[in-house]
C-alpha positions in Angstrom: 0.1 -0.1 0.1 1.7 3.3 -1.1 3.0 5.6 1.6 2.2 9.3 1.1 5.7 9.8 -0.3 5.5 7.2 -2.9 3.7 7.2 -6.3 0.0 5.9 -5.6 -0.3 2.5 -7.5 -3.7 1.9 -5.9 -5.6 2.0 -9.2 -3.1 -0.8 -10.5 -3.8 -3.0 -7.5 -7.6 -2.7 -8.1 -7.2 -3.5 -11.8 -5.0 -6.5 -11.2 -7.5 -7.8 -8.8 -10.3 -7.3 -11.2 -8.4 -9.4 -13.8 -8.0 -12.2 -11.2 -4.4 -11.5 -10.7 -2.6 -12.3 -7.2 -1.5 -9.3 -5.4 0.7 -9.4 -2.5 1.5 -6.4 -0.2 4.2 -6.1 2.4 3.2 -6.8 6.0 5.1 -5.7 9.1 7.4 -8.7 9.1 10.2 -8.6 6.5 9.5 -11.4 3.9 5.8 -11.7 4.8 3.2 -10.3 2.3 -0.7 -10.1 2.7 -2.7 -11.5 -0.3 -5.1 -8.6 -1.2 -8.6 -9.2 -2.0 -11.1 -7.0 -3.8 -12.3 -5.2 -0.9 -8.6 -4.4 0.2 -9.2 -0.7 0.7 -11.9 -1.5 3.4 -9.9 -4.0 5.1 -6.6 -2.1 5.6 -5.0 -2.0 9.1 -2.3 0.3 10.2 0.9 -1.3 11.4 3.0 -0.2 14.4 5.5 1.4 11.9 2.7 3.7 10.4 2.4 1.6 6.9 -0.9 -0.1 6.3 -1.6 -3.4 4.8 -4.9 -5.5 4.1 -6.2 -7.4 6.9 -6.5 -10.7 5.2 -5.9 -14.2 6.4 -3.9 -15.3 3.2 -0.1 -14.6 3.4 2.9 -15.3 1.4 6.1 -15.8 3.5 8.9 -15.8 1.1 11.1 -17.1 3.8 9.2 -20.3 3.8 9.2 -20.6 0.1 11.3 -23.4 -1.7 13.8 -22.7 -4.2 11.4 -22.9 -7.1 8.0 -21.9 -6.1 5.9 -20.0 -3.5 2.2 -21.8 -3.1 -0.2 -19.2 -3.0 -3.7 -18.3 -4.3 -6.1 -20.0 -6.2 -3.7 -21.2 -8.9 -1.6 -22.8 -6.3 1.5 -21.0 -7.5 3.4 -17.9 -8.5 4.8 -18.6 -11.9 5.1 -15.3 -13.5 4.1 -11.7 -12.9 5.3 -8.1 -12.0 6.7 -6.8 -8.9 6.1 -2.9 -8.5 8.8 -1.8 -6.1 8.7 1.4 -4.5 12.0 3.2 -3.3 13.4 6.4 -2.0 15.4 6.6 -5.0 16.5 4.7 -8.2 19.2 4.9 -11.0 18.2 4.5 -14.6 20.2 1.0 -14.4 18.0 -0.3 -11.6 20.0 0.4 -8.5 17.4 1.1 -5.6 17.6 3.0 -2.3 14.9 1.3 -0.1 13.9 2.0 3.4 16.3 -0.4 4.9 14.1 -3.3 6.1 14.9 -5.5 3.1 11.2 -6.4 2.1 11.8 -6.1 -1.6 15.4 -7.2 -1.7 14.5 -10.5 -0.1 11.5 -10.8 -2.6 13.6 -9.7 -5.6 16.4 -12.2 -4.7 14.0 -15.1 -4.2 12.0 -14.5 -7.6 15.1 -13.7 -9.5 17.1 -16.6 -8.4 14.3 -18.9 -9.2 14.8 -20.5 -12.5 11.1 -21.5 -13.0 9.6 -18.3 -12.2 9.3 -15.4 -14.6 9.0 -12.0 -13.1 9.8 -8.6 -14.1 10.6 -6.1 -11.3 9.7 -2.5 -11.9 10.8 0.4 -9.8 8.2 3.1 -9.4 9.2 6.7 -8.6 8.8 10.3 -9.1 11.2 12.0 -11.7 12.9 13.8 -8.7 13.8 10.4 -7.2 15.8 9.2 -10.2 19.6 9.8 -9.4 22.7 9.4 -11.3 24.3 7.2 -8.7 23.3 5.3 -5.7 25.8 3.2 -3.5 24.7 -0.5 -3.8 25.2 -2.8 -0.8 25.9 -6.5 -1.3 22.5 -7.4 -0.2 20.7 -4.9 -2.4 18.7 -6.3 -5.3 18.3 -4.2 -8.6 15.0 -3.7 -10.5 14.8 -4.7 -14.3 13.4 -1.2 -15.2 12.4 2.0 -13.6 9.2 4.1 -14.5 9.0 7.7 -13.3 6.0 9.9 -12.8 
């Protein structure tokens, strides 16, 4: 769920759910994502750190996923998709400055290292957040492309 400082992708979440896509939104614990349902906006809960996530029983815990697939949703698996990745800043080459919790780094490493999964990671930011250079740490995961607004 976008923070006030992030590009609002709520309409994309709605559209994906209308098209019967699986939408996973970060929970408080790094590596845990809540699976959104069509009424996700009405079911938002505020977490202790101030972020919001849908209060749904279905979760995706990427730490418990096997090397090749995460079992979730009605199709019994995530096989391909798009990961929309927020950040404080990006470079045009996909280097990302996150908020330090590692939510998306863990997800991107898992999905990128799993040969049977076909995911495209897209960084979403404002033009002012696109920088020439960001120091990358060994645990940081890059995104494949960046879209600015």
